[in-house]
C-alpha positions in Angstrom: 28.8 45.1 -45.9 25.3 47.1 -44.2 22.8 45.8 -42.1 19.1 46.5 -42.3 16.3 45.5 -39.6 12.9 43.3 -40.6 10.6 44.5 -38.2 7.8 41.4 -38.2 5.4 42.4 -35.2 4.9 43.4 -32.1 3.4 41.4 -28.8 2.1 42.7 -25.4 3.5 42.2 -21.9 3.6 44.5 -19.2 7.4 45.6 -17.6 6.8 44.1 -14.0 7.1 40.7 -16.3 9.6 41.6 -18.0 12.2 43.1 -15.3 12.9 43.0 -11.9 11.4 46.4 -10.7 9.1 46.9 -13.8 6.0 48.3 -13.0 2.7 46.4 -13.8 1.2 49.9 -15.1 3.9 50.3 -17.9 2.8 48.2 -21.1 5.9 47.0 -23.4 5.2 46.5 -27.1 8.0 43.7 -27.7 9.6 43.5 -31.2 9.6 40.3 -32.9 12.4 42.0 -35.4 15.2 40.6 -37.7 18.3 41.3 -38.9 19.3 41.0 -42.4 23.7 41.3 -42.7 25.0 42.1 -45.9 28.5 41.1 -46.8 30.7 40.6 -50.1 31.1 36.7 -48.8 27.3 36.4 -48.9 24.2 37.6 -46.7 22.7 36.3 -43.1 19.7 36.8 -41.4 19.8 36.8 -37.3 16.6 35.2 -36.1 13.6 35.0 -38.3 10.7 37.3 -36.4 6.9 36.3 -36.9 6.1 33.5 -39.5 2.9 33.3 -42.0 1.3 31.2 -39.2 2.7 32.6 -35.8 -1.2 32.6 -34.9 -0.6 28.9 -34.5 2.8 29.2 -32.9 1.1 31.7 -30.2 -1.7 29.2 -29.7 1.2 26.2 -29.2 2.4 28.6 -26.3 1.6 27.8 -22.4 -1.8 30.0 -21.8 -0.3 32.3 -19.5 2.2 33.2 -22.6 0.0 34.0 -24.8 0.1 37.8 -25.2 -1.4 39.9 -27.6 0.3 40.0 -30.4 -0.2 42.2 -34.1 2.1 40.8 -37.2 2.8 42.7 -40.1 5.0 41.4 -43.3 7.0 38.6 -42.8 10.8 38.2 -43.3 10.4 36.1 -46.7 7.5 39.2 -47.8 9.7 41.8 -47.0 12.6 40.3 -49.2 10.3 40.0 -51.9 9.0 43.5 -52.0 11.9 45.2 -51.8 13.4 43.0 -54.8 16.5 41.7 -52.7 19.0 39.2 -54.8 17.8 35.8 -52.8 20.7 33.9 -54.1 22.9 36.1 -51.5 21.5 34.8 -48.4 23.2 32.1 -47.3 20.9 31.6 -44.1 19.8 32.4 -40.4 21.8 32.4 -37.1 19.5 32.4 -34.5 20.4 34.0 -31.3 18.1 30.9 -29.7 15.1 29.0 -30.6 11.9 30.2 -28.9 8.7 30.6 -30.9 9.3 34.2 -31.5 12.8 33.8 -33.2 12.1 30.6 -35.2 7.9 31.6 -35.9 9.2 32.9 -39.9 11.3 29.5 -40.3 7.6 28.4 -42.0 8.0 30.6 -45.1 11.8 30.5 -45.6 13.7 28.4 -47.6 17.0 28.7 -46.2 19.4 27.0 -44.3 19.2 26.9 -40.7 22.9 27.9 -38.7 23.1 26.1 -34.8 25.5 25.2 -32.4 25.5 22.1 -30.6 24.3 23.1 -28.0 21.5 25.0 -28.8 19.9 22.1 -31.5 20.1 19.6 -28.6 18.1 22.5 -26.8 15.9 22.6 -29.4 14.9 19.5 -30.0 13.9 18.0 -26.4 13.1 21.4 -24.4 9.2 22.1 -24.5 10.1 25.4 -25.6 10.9 23.9 -28.8 7.9 23.1 -29.9 7.6 25.6 -32.5 11.3 25.6 -34.1 10.3 21.7 -34.3 7.2 22.5 -36.2 9.2 24.6 -38.6 12.1 23.2 -38.9 11.4 20.5 -40.8 12.4 20.3 -44.5 15.4 23.1 -43.4 18.9 21.7 -43.6 20.6 22.3 -40.5 23.8 23.6 -40.9 25.9 22.7 -36.9 29.0 25.5 -36.2 31.2 25.2 -33.3 32.7 27.7 -31.3 36.6 27.2 -32.4 37.7 31.0 -31.7 39.0 32.8 -28.9 37.2 34.8 -26.3 35.3 37.7 -27.7 34.3 40.7 -25.3 34.3 38.9 -22.5 32.4 35.8 -23.5 33.7 33.0 -23.6 34.3 31.4 -26.9 33.5 32.8 -30.6 32.5 32.0 -34.0 34.1 34.0 -36.6 31.2 33.6 -39.9 33.4 35.1 -42.5 36.7 35.3 -40.8 37.0 38.9 -40.9 35.5 40.0 -37.5 32.6 41.5 -39.2 29.9 38.8 -37.7 30.7 37.0 -34.7 28.5 34.7 -32.5 29.8 34.2 -28.7 28.3 31.6 -26.6 26.7 33.6 -24.0 23.9 30.5 -22.8 22.0 30.6 -19.7 18.4 32.2 -21.3 19.2 28.5 -23.3 22.0 26.1 -23.6 23.7 27.4 -26.7 22.1 31.1 -26.8 24.5 33.3 -28.8 25.2 37.3 -29.0 25.7 38.4 -32.7 28.4 41.1 -32.8 28.5 43.0 -36.2 31.0 45.3 -37.1 30.5 47.5 -40.2 33.6 49.5 -41.9 32.3 52.6 -40.8 33.4 51.2 -37.5 29.9 51.0 -36.0 29.2 47.9 -33.7 26.1 46.2 -32.7 25.8 43.6 -30.1 22.7 41.6 -30.7 21.7 40.0 -27.0 18.9 37.7 -27.8 16.9 37.2 -24.6 19.8 38.0 -22.2 17.5 40.5 -20.9 13.9 41.7 -23.1 14.1 45.3 -22.4 17.0 48.0 -22.9 16.1 48.7 -18.9 18.0 45.8 -17.8 21.4 46.0 -19.2 21.5 50.1 -18.1 20.0 48.8 -14.9 21.8 45.3 -14.9 18.8 43.7 -13.4 17.2 40.7 -14.8 13.8 39.1 -15.1 11.4 39.0 -12.1 12.2 35.6 -10.2 9.2 34.0 -11.5 10.1 34.6 -14.9 13.5 33.7 -14.3 12.6 29.9 -13.2 10.1 29.9 -16.4 12.3 31.5 -19.3 15.8 30.6 -18.1 18.2 27.6 -18.3 20.5 28.8 -16.2 19.9 31.6 -13.9 23.4 33.0 -13.0 24.5 32.5 -16.8 21.9 35.5 -17.9 23.1 37.3 -15.0 27.0 37.4 -16.0 25.9 37.9 -19.6 23.8 40.8 -18.7 26.8 42.1 -16.7 29.2 41.5 -19.9 25.9 43.5 -22.1 26.2 46.3 -19.8 30.4 46.4 -20.1 29.9 46.9 -23.4 27.4 50.2 -23.9 30.4 52.4 -24.8 31.8 50.4 -27.4 28.5 49.2 -29.0 24.9 49.5 -29.7 23.4 46.9 -27.3 20.1 45.2 -29.1 17.7 43.3 -26.6 16.1 41.6 -29.2 12.6 42.7 -27.8 12.9 46.1 -27.7 12.0 48.4 -30.5 14.0 51.4 -28.7 17.3 49.4 -29.2 16.6 49.2 -32.9 17.1 53.1 -33.7 19.4 54.0 -36.1 19.0 50.5 -38.1 17.7 51.1 -41.3 14.7 49.3 -42.7 15.0 47.0 -46.0 13.8 48.7 -48.9 14.7 48.4 -52.6 18.3 50.0 -51.9 19.5 46.9 -50.2 19.0 44.8 -53.5 
């Protein structure tokens, strides 16, 4: 078992828009990175990064949300370049269905695994527009949180049944957003927290987005606040990875020919 990061690009924003108390002078390059989780019972992606049509997906956002971006290789291209054995890949788990997590589905022929709450959000909310554009043709496999509370989060889904990849319901940012917990045989543990906070500062300082961004981006600001506090409490146990902080991926290897 192993994990790899597949960075697909970045987009630019200011720290003042990323977290409460951030500086307007502090420019941040938000990551759009997928994670490949290798497992003997089959592999999964966590999020899909930027897709081949990322420019069109950015153009679908409200004008105020169209940030300058740079794209690199899509997940599809990186898998091909590495010589990865594609039949091993069983699907994609989205931490949530916003455009910068779902864009790469446009070039991936894979099942998309979603819980009922997130699926309902994705097909009805305005911020699910890109998901609705890229998901036709994908098999949607619905999973349920039939497991117990997990590391402070209320309910869980153990993907392989061995604790190596566990999805926990976070909610708040979107209705069914999740934290993906990965435990490697070495004992190294990760918590991929999606957009509970956009930057590691939010975890370390235990602060949420500025009030306007909370109103625009979150479905339940109080639930997000509680998720940040739960994530902050885990930093001694796991490597907490907010989806858009490039620093948070340090130590996770890039996909290469060694991952075949």
